[in-house]
Structure formats: structure tokens, C-alpha cells
N, C-alpha and C positions, 0 to 999 in steps of 0.2 A: 362757355362754347369751347373755349380753348383747352379745359380741363376734359371736357368731352372727346374733343379730337384726339387729344394726348393717349386717352384710354384707348380709343380705337386703333391708334398706331402700336400702341403696346401689345394688343391682342394679335394683330396681323403679324407683328415682327416674331413674336413668339410662336404663333402658329406656323411661319415660314421655317423657323430654327426647327421645329419638331419633324416637319415633313422633310427637310433637307438632310436631318440626321438619320433618316430610317435607312436600314441596310435594305439592300434589295431581296435579301432572304427573309426578311422579318415574316412576311406573310406566307411565303412557300415553305418554311419550315415548321409553321404551325399545322401544316396538313400532314406531317410525318407521324405516322402510328407506331410509337415505340414498342407497343405489345405485338407488332407483326413486322420484324426486321428482316431487311433484304439479305442479309447474310446470318448464318447460324453455323455455330461450332460443331464439329463431329460428336463432342460428348452430349450435346443436346439432341442431335438427330439420332444418336445411337440409343440411348435410354427411351425416347419416344418410338423408334421402331419396335424395341423389345416389348415395351409395354403395351402397345397397340396390338401386335402379333399375340401376345400371351391372352389377351382379353377377347380377341376375335376367336381364336381356336379354343380357350376354355369357356367361352360363352356360347354363341349361337352355333358355331360349328360342331361343337362336341354334344350339344344338346339334341340337334336334330340327326346327327349321324347315330348318336346312342339309341334313340328311339326307332329310327328306321331300323337298326340291326337288332332292335329288342334285347338291347342291353338295360335299358331303362323302359319305364312305361309313363306315357301321357296319361294322366288321370283326372284332368280337369280343365275348362276353358280351352284356348287355343291348343294346349299341348295334348289333350285327349284327342282333338281333330287330327294334329299332325300324326299321333300314334296311329291313326287310322288311314294314313296317307290322304287326308284331306287338306289339301294346301294348293297355293297357287306360286308362280314365279315371284311374284311380290313379296311372298313370306321370307325370302332369303334376299331380298335387295339390300338390305342393311348389310349384312355379313359379305356380300359381294362388294359393295361399295367401299366398306370399311378396309377390306384388304387392299384393294387398288389405291386408295387414297391414303389412308393413315400409315399402311404399312409399306406396300411398294414404292409408292410416290415418294415418300419420305426416304425410304431407303436407297432409291435411286439418286436422291439428291447427296445422300452420304456417300455412296459410291463414286459419284462423279467428283465430289470434292477430294475424297481420299486419294483417287488415283491422280487428280491434277497436283495435289500436293505432295505425292509420294508417302503417305501414310500408309505403309504396306500391312501393318497388322489391323488398322481400320480396314483397309480394302479386302483383306481377308475375310474378316468379321462379316462384313456387309454382304459378301458373295455366298456365305454360309446361310445367312438369314434369308437372302433373296430365294437360294436354292431350295431351301425348306417350305418358305412361304409358296413358292410354285408346286412344291410336291403336294402340300396339302390341297392347293387348289385344283390340280390336274386330278387328284384322286377323289375329289368330291364331284367335280364338273364334267371331267373328260377334256374336250376340246375348250381351249381358252385363248382370248387375245394374248399374244406375249411379243412377238418380233415387232409389231407395229403399235404396241401399247405404250402408255406412258409419255406421249409426244404432247400432250396438251392441245391446243386449239391446232396445232398442226395436223393433227389426224384424230377427229373425233368419231371415227367409224374404224377402228382397227379389225384387221381380219382375224379369224379365229385359226389359231395354229393347231395342228393335230396333236393329240396326247403323246404319241411317240416323239414327234419334234420336241416338245416340251421336257419329256424325259431325257433326251440328248442333251438338250440345253442344260438341263440340272446337273448332269453328269460332269459337263464341261465347267459349269460355274464352280462345283466341288473341286475338280482338280485345280483350276486357276487358284481357288481360295486356299488350297494346301500349299502351292507354291508360294503364295504371298505370306502366308502364315509361318513358312519355314525360312523365309528370307532374313539373313543377318541384318540388313539394313531395315530396321523397323519404322524409319521416318523420324521426323521431330516430335511428333506427338503420337501418343499410344493410349488406348483406352485402358481405363483403371475402373474407380468405383462407380463410374456411370454405366457400366456394363454390368447390369444387374445379374446375368446368367452365369458368367464365368470370372468377371472381375479382371478382364484383360488377359486371361491365362491362354496364351496362343496354342498350346499343346492341347489343351482340352477343346478348343475350338476345331482343332485339326482332327480329333478322335469324332467330333460331330460330325464333319464334312465326311469322313469314312463311313458313319453310321448311315448319312443319308444315301450314300452310293450303294451301301449294302442293302437298304430298303429297296432302291430303284432296281437292282437286280433281282431281288426276290420277287418283286411284283411280275418280273419277267420270266421266271425261271421255270413256269410250267412248261413240262415238255422239252425244257432245254437244259441238259447237264452244263453247258458252258456258262449260262447265267447263273446256275445255281453255284457253280464252283468260284465264280467271280463274287458273288455274293459273301460266300464263306472266308474268300481272302479279305475282303474289305471287313467284315466282322472281327478278324483277328487284329485290325490296325484300329478299332473303335473303342468303345468302353471297357474299360477292364473290370470296373466295380459299378455298382449301383450310383455310388455317389458322384462318377463322373458324368451321368446324364443330365441332359441340358434342361434345367428346371427355372421357372420364374416364379420366385417366392413372393407370394402376395402376403399383405399385412393383416393377419388374425382375422377377426370378424366385424371390423370397422364397416359402416355403411357404405362408404365409398372406395375404399381401396382393399377390400376382401376378395376372396377367391370368386371369380364371376357365378361359379355354381351355386356357393353360399349365398350370395347376393340374391339371385334369382329365386332359389327355392325358400328361403327365409322371409321373402316378401310376397311371393305367390304360392309356393307350395304346389306347383302344377305336376311336379313329376315324382314319381316313386323309384328308389333304387333297387328295391327288392321284389317288385311286382313283376320284373321283366321276364321275359321267357328265358333268357340265357342264365341268368342269376338263380333262377327258381330250378333248373335244370343241375346247375352246379351244386346247390345246396342239396338237393334231393340224392344226388350220386356222391356228395362226401368230397367234391373237389376242394383241394385245400386253397386253390386260388380265389376261392370266394371271398375269403377274408381279406384278400388284397385289393380286391375290386370294391367291396363294401366295406365301411368302418364299422366293426360291429364293438368297438370299446365303450363307446358313448351310449347308445341307446339299442344295443342288442338287436340290430337289424331294423330297427323301427325307420319307417321312411321319414324324411325331414318334414314332409307336409302333415303328419299325424299328429 
């Protein structure tokens, strides 16, 4: 009996030691998801924004717009319907949400962090990316949510701003970006290899900003010599050579990291590059730009779906 009691006392004593030695954070720390950190570095945010933007523009956006303008031709399944303008708003929901969340929301976090920490080069790059993203959106959809957007639960129904107002905001973003990129005080942290587009080259990001401004003025130049002249002035400050252009290099023909066009057509083959009205007219007229729009080296204008 004494032996039994002693064993009970030992168990109770050990249990008391275990519970008394537990730190108050033992159980709360177990709920921390280390794959979803509360704070992210500018380098991680920048590469995420660039990749998301490149995939959105090079994916759904370029496929839809190229078919609508008959640069390409939808030849089967959904794309055949899209080519004939048989679609609903839901068909572009993925593109819309990806740009707002993966691109603009992440870029907004990068911009806020960069401004707060005075990482001026990052601030400039982030503003150029924001300006370019908005330019793509307003040219696709016209009026879009902007001034009240990206507020999270604070405003789940932001108003739509007019296209002209967004254009003005884009021009201001570019001007602010140019100022930041030309600052002698770059901040303690500057973009490098994680900048997939320019590897932290501030002068090239500045040229990109001028190129966006030139496009904005060109889009408003019909009947306006003032806008046309502004466009020419910005062009002079923009890219000096083709190698200066902003490009996101995808990785070969791998299944997950290849160019989104390659991924789509190698897996589905729904789009013809040579049957569209525009490319056919260019080929018929002998337009030398045809070989720039369509790669003739590999398969002599054979569509990828063939």
C-alpha cells in the first residue's frame, strides 16, 4: 500500500513540475504559421509583384486582347467562343482579381514599407510598377476602382474612378517615381538580383517611367498637338535601344515557369498565331513586321496547336 501511494505521489509531483514549467507562450506559438509571416522584406515583395504582373499581362490579358483585336484567332473550345465575342464578365474575373490582389495589393505593401523605411530606389520602382499596372487596367476596362481601392475590409465596395482621373494619377506616380529614382539617398536597402526586370538599375527604371508617360500622352493625342508634343518629349527620355525595354524573362519551356503563352498553347492549343486577320493581312502585303509578331524560325509560321 505504501509503495502504491508513493507511486501516486511521484506521478502527481511530476505532473506539477511539467505544468508549472510550461511557458505561457507554449501553446500560442504553436499557432504561428511560419509560411505566412507578418512582415516581408522588400526583396520578396518586389519579385512577387514583378512575377505576378508578368504572368497576368502575358497570360489572360494578352490572350483576350489579342483575340478581340484579331491579332490571333481562337480556334477551339472557350477561345473559339471568345474570338466570336461570346463571353461573360466572369470569364475575366480571374485576371481582374489577380491584378488587384497579387499585383496591386502586394505592391501597395512594398510601397508603404519603402516609403516608411526611406528605401527611395524601392519606392521609385514600386511606383513605376503601380503606374504600369494601372495603365494596363484602365486601357482594358476604362473606369476602375482606384482612389478608394486596396483598403481591405475598411472599404469593400470602392467607387469607380474615371479613366481620365486614373490617367492623371498614373502621370503623377511616374513623376514621383522619377524623383525617387534620381535621389542621391537610395536608402539602406536597394534592389538587386530580386529585381527580375532591371536588377536594380535605377536609370532604366527611370526610362520605363518616361515610356509610360509617353504612352499616356499618346493615348490622349488625338486632335491635341500639345499632348502629341508631350509624348515626343517623353519618348526622347525613354528607351534608347531595344535592350532597354522592360522585360520579364521566363524560364525556357518548363511546365511551371515558362512563358504563359507557351504554357497555355502547349497544353491546350486553342489559339492560332497565323490565322488572325491582322497577321494574315501583314503576310499578304509583305509587311516586314510580321516576322516580329510571329516566330518563323522554328516552324515556318505553323500555329502551335497544329
